[in-house]
N, C-alpha and C positions, 0 to 999 in steps of 0.2 A: 730410733736406731738406724744406722746406715745399712742399706740392703746390699746383698751380694758382695760382701767383703772377702777377698782372698788374701789373707795375710801371708807374706812370704815365709814368715816364721813368728809365732806369737812371742812377745817379749814381756819380761817381768818389769813392772814399774814400781818404784817406791814413791809414794806421795807423802811428803813431809808437810804437816800442818803446823806452821809456826804460830804460836799464841803467846800473848802477854796480858794477863789480868783482864780477860774478857770472858769469864765463865757464862755470862748472860747471852753471849752471841754464838758460842762455839757449837752448841748442839745442832743448830740448823745447818752449819757448815759440815760437820761430821756426817750428818744424815745424807746430805747431798753427795758426798763422796762415796759413802757405802752403797748408795743407790745407783752406781755407775753400771752401764750395760757391759762395759769391758771389765772382766772379773779378775784378770791376772795382775793384781796389784796388792801391795801392802801399805796400809795407812799407819803412819808413824806420827804421833802427837809430840811435837818438840816444844815443851813448855818452859818459857823463860819468866814465868810469873813470880811475884814476890810473896805469894800466899799459896795455900793448898786447895783453893776453891775449885780449880779446874780438875785437879787429880781426883777430888771427891766425885765429881760428875762422871769422870771416866770409869772409876771403879764401880760406880753404882749402875751405869747404863751400858757401858761398852766393853765389859770384861770379855776377853777372848776374841774381840772383833778388831782391836787396834793394839799397836805397840805404843807404850808411853815412856817418854824420856823427860826427866826434869833437869833443866840446865841451871848453871849458876846464875841467879837473878841479875847480878851486876855485870855480867859479861857482855860487852858491846858487840862481840863478834858472833852473835847467835847464828847467822846464816853460814858463816864459815865452819862452825861446829857441825852444822847439817851436812855441808859438803864433805866433811871428813867421814861421815857415816854412810855415804853412798856406795852400794855394792851391786845394784841392779843394772840392767841394760839401759834403762831410761829412768829419769827421776823428775819430780816436780816439787817446787816449793810453793805452797798455797797459803793464803792469809786467813786468819780466823774470823773475819767479818764478811767474807764473800761466800758465794755458793756456786757449785758447778751445775750445769745442765746435765741431764742423765747420760748424754752421749759424748761428753767432753773428752774423756780419756780415749774412747774408741775412735773418735774423729781425728784427734791429734796423733794418736799412735799409728793410724793408717797412713797419714802423710809422712811422718818421720821414718816409718818402716819401709815405705816405697821409694823415698828419695834419699839415697845413701849419702849424698853430698852435704845435706843440711845437718847442722849441729843442734838446732832447736826449732820449735814451732810454738807460736802463741796464737791467741784468738781475741776477737772483738768481744764486747760485753754489753749487756743491758745496764742502765743506770737506775738504781733503786735509791730514792732519797726520802728519808723519814717514813719508810715503810710503803711508799707508793712508787709505781713505775714512772720514772721521769723521762727516760729516753730509751728507745728500742736499740740504739746503737751508740756506743761510746764514741766511735769514729764514724760519723754519719756520711762522710765523704768517701769512705772506702767502699768501692763497689765490687771489687773482686780481690781474691787472695793475691798477696804480693810477696816476692822473694827479694830479700835485701842482701846484697853481695859485699858491700864495703862500708867502712866507718863513715865516710863522707856522706853517703846516702842516708844513713840513719841519723847522723848529726843534723843534717839539713832538715829532715822531717821533724825531728824532736824540737829543734829551735823555733819552728813556726807552729808548734803544737798540733801537728798533723799525726804524730805518732809518739805516744808516751808509753814507757814500759808499764804493763799491767801484770799483776801476779798471775801465775798459772802457765808459765812456759813449760813445755815438756823438753827436757834436755837429754842428750846422750851422756853416758857416764864419763867420757873423756873431759867434759866440761868441769866436772867436780875434781878430776885429777890434775887439771892444768890451770884452773882459775880460782881466784879468791875475791871476796868483796872487800873494798878498801874505802873506809869512811873518810879518808883524806880527799877523796875524789867526789865530794858532794854531800858528806855527812849522811842524813837520811835519804838523800837522793843518789846515793852511790849505786843503787840498782841500775840507774841510767848508764853510769860509767861501765858497769858490769856487762850490760847488753852491747854497748859500743865496743868493748874489748872482745866480746864474743865473736865479732866478725873476723878476728885474726885466726880463728879456728875453722871457720867455714860460714856459708850462708845461713840465714834464718828465714823462716816463712811466717807471715802473719796472716791469719785467716779472717776474712771479712765478716763471716757469719758469727753472730754472738753465741758463745758456748758457755758463758758464765754470767752471773749477776754481780755487779760491782756496787757495793753499798756505800752511800754517803750518810754519815750520822755524826752526832755531837761528840762521840768518843774517838773519832777518826784522827790519826796522826796528821793527815794532810790538812786538817782544819787550822793547824798552826803553821803559818807560812815561814819557810826557812830561807830568808834572803841570803844569808852568808853561805848556806849550803849550796844554793844555786850559783853563787859567785865562784865557789870552789869547783863546781861542775864545769862552769864556763872556762875556768883556768885549765882544767884537765883537758877539755875539748881542744883548746888552743895548743896545748902541749902534745896531744896525740894526733893532730891533724895539720893540714897546711893553712888553716884559717888564722890569719894574724889578727891583732887586736882591733884594727880598723876595718876589717872585712865587714861588709854590710850584714852578713848573717850573724856575726858575733855582736855587732852593734844592736841589731834587732833583739837578739837574745837578752842582752843587758837591759835594754829598754823595757822589754816584757817583764823582766825581773823587778825593775823599779816600779812599774805599774802594778804588778801583783802585790808587792810589798805595801805600796800606798793604799791599795784597795783593802788589804787585810787590816792595816792599822786604822783606817778611817771607819771601817765597819765595826771595829772593836773599841773605838774611841781611844786609840793608843798613840795618836799624833795630833799636835796642835797646828792649825793652819798658819800660825804666826811663828812657829818654831824654825830654827835655822835649817833643820833637816828637811822639813816640808818645802821650804823655799828653795833649797838646793836641788831637791829632786824635781821640783816644778821647772827649774831652769834647764835641767837635763832633758826633760820631756819637750820643752819648747825648742831646744836645740836640735834634737834628733827625731821628734815625732809630733810636730805641731799640728798635723792634719789627722792623726789617728789616736794615739794614746793621750795626748794632752787634753783634747776636748772631753774624752771619756772621764778622765780623772777630775776635771772641773765639775762636770755634771754629778759625779759621785760625791764630791766634796759638798756640793750644795744639798744633795739628797740626804746624806747622813747628818749634816748639821741641822737641817729642818726636822729630821726624825728625832734628833736629840732634843731640840726645842719643844717638840710635841710631847715627848715623854716628861720633860720638866714641867710643862704646863698642866699635864694630867695629874701630877702630884699635888 
């Protein structure tokens, strides 16, 4: 717990826990939120599941502790429905497969309460993979808290993977009143566009200290790489900034997207090394990244092909 906190005025927080077909994960997340040192909050389970498994858990274990809302399962605008329900001073949208450290709300609330100019505050995280602590810092190079003032600053950081939106931002209510998530700006990566647009309302703070655990697991949405979604995000970045298509930052972002797509497809045996697509992407890597991403993808190609041969021989 943070010592000697003098809140200017305690603020009510709504914590929306967005969940979709993950009843086996949600209990640890709910427990981590209910265990917060800051008590002036309401936990709202926003369930977009296609079954009743999560509601059964809520009714069995968390009656009178949380508010439960079941959304239309096929609605793609889940987060926008959440924004429509915001009535508190501050709010947070948290994911059903991550957990909060016990002082997360207290720490973030202190910052946003004392700095009236900022519209949101987020935090670093520990990485938990397959149930084991993988890294103590999601952003290991972040040594101190940073304040981000404009779109270009966050676009530059995002494009070189120094700063990627994590779940768990604490927002002021005006964000819900003035903004929406737009899937045209990156599909499942539209949260990045949301954070970029947030800078039109005011600065945001990102805390270097880990205040949550970010889980990597087999059921995670990010396990499926969305190449087209990133292309759409890059297109929106170009549209909303002064970065033209041949700007070095945009080129690097596109090459990173190509590399990530090839890595995903190679690791899941979804691309042939003699296919036109593979050869086309290789040509692009040679053209734009012969010293960085091209050698990496060649090594990965060899590795995964040897791995595949080993599996075949074992059969």
